[in-house]
C-alpha positions, 0 to 999 in steps of 0.5 A: 693096343686097341684093335681098330681094324673092325671099324676101318673095315666097316668104314670101308664096306660103307664105301664099297657099298656107297659106289660112286661115279665113272671117274673113280672106275678109271682111276681104279682100272688105270691103278690096276693098269700100272701095277701089272708088273706086280701079280694081283692080290688074291683071296686065299680061300673062297666059297661061292654058292647060291643064296638060300631062297628062304633067306628073308634078309636083304643082301648084304656086304661085310668086311671083317679083319681077314674076309670079304663076305657078300650075302644074297647078291646077284652077280650084276650087283657083285660086278659093280662092286668090283669095278666100282660102278654106281650101285644104282645105274642098272644101264651100265652092264649089259650082255650075259644070260638073264640069271646074272641079274636074277640069281642070288649068291653067297660069297665068303672070301678069305684073306691070308694073315700076310695080306690082311696085315699089308691091306690094313696099313694102306689107306682106306681108298687103296684098301678098296682098289686092292679088294676090288681087284681080288674080287674081280679075279674072284668073279673070273675065276668062279664064274669065268667072267669075261667082259669089256668096256665101252663108252655109250651116251646115255640118259643121265641126271646131273645133281646141281644147286637149286636157284638160291643155292644149297641148303646143306648144312655143314657136318656137326662136329659132335656127330663125326666119329672120333680117332679110337672109336672101335665102333662098327658104325661107318663114320660118313654114311647115308642110310634109308630110314623109311620109305622116303626118308634118308638120313645123312651123316657127314656125307659128301655129295657124291655119296648123296649122287649115288644113293639118289641113283638107287631110287625107283624115281630115278629110272636106273639113270646114272646121277652125276654130281655137279654140285661143285660142293666139297664139304661133309654135311649131316641131312634128312630128305623126306618125300613121298615115293611114287605110287607106281613103284608100290608104295602105300597108296594110304600114305599122306601125299607129300612132295615128290623125290625132285620137289623135296630135293629143291625144297629140303636141300637146295638141289635139283636134278636136271635131266642130260645126256653123257658118255657113260662107261659100260661093262659088256659081259662076254661070257660068264658060267654059273659057278659050281658048287663048292 
């Protein structure tokens, strides 16, 4: 019998990293609250340690059939994953000492066999809810993390169709993963293919909004999907990164991110203000060595 678990967990890792908007956050919190009669699942064993400062590799998250691994992640980044927050919205977490956004940690958490088998039977979105519950419990245990939620009106960008409508083309059938594909490549993805280049495969508009929030030109604002688009799309977006954000000044000057979105994808970013769910850290400790 073919084992599809690595591929499913790879797709889930991609979804956990491409953290979307507030609606998903509230759904996850609500689902967790409804399930309080049943004890929340926990990892069987876990280690948390400071990252090797000489490690040249970028931060990463990996989900294999029976474990959750994060390398080179700050506590702030782990909180975003655990609470299903938009990965690029820096303003959504406040409080706590400075090290929550500077110290980097390696986390290796293992599920027991029974729980791993149970999770594998769930749809991927439900797997994500359960894993986030487990990660929240782990952060509360190892970091003594205590927090609360507040709603605050903040500047955001609304991603909308530009005048003339969207230019996004539906995903091409041959690029989609077929049933039984055991590769570790997620079916739906947006990747950075170089500075100022995004490539997408079977991506939807909420995924694009999330990735746009990560760009320096956005200034840490949350990008909210207001396009009304419901399909999956393949596309490439090319722009000249903001020179004030460390781009190579010798590079050929091209359209800005805002201009490229309109010209290439038929989308625009409109400044607005909206109530945003905030996480406020009330207490946190550096984890003890283990």
